C-alpha positions, 0 to 999 in steps of 0.5 A: 204030523201034518206037513204043509206044501208050499202053496202055488198061487192059483193066479200066478199066470200073468195072462190070467191076471190081466184077463180081468178088467178091474186088474187091468185098470189097477195096472193102468193106475199104477203107471202114473205112480205107486199107490197104497191100497186105499188110494187105488180103491178110491178109483173103483166102486168095489170094496177095499178087500176086493181091491186087495184080492185083485192086488194079491193076484197081480202080485202073485203074477209078478205084475206088481210088487209091495213096499212097506212105507211106514204103516202102509203097503205101497204097490208098484208096477213091475213093467218087466213082468208085463214084457212077457204079455206084450211079447205074446200079444205082439206075436199074436197080432203079427201072426193074425195079421199075416194070416188075414193078409194071406186070406185077403190076397187069396180072395183077390185072385 
């Protein structure tokens, strides 16, 4: 008997998901309004299946959600999921700027 383990999404990390320029552009496009895959794909010079793969990565990372609307699947931005990314970036820049400030102040002396 073959047992199937629950497959963990390889790109479930939101940081990894936003590491791709196309996915960041998809997120930006969803800021304005939710959209079906064909509408999102019209904005890019890649195939619709490629956009679907990007959307799957974003969905696995919790950055977008799907909603069935008739025969279409509409994608919605999940801004709460982006909060983790923003918090990390804020901490990164705050710490980095503090280190830069200390370094600059140390050189003035």
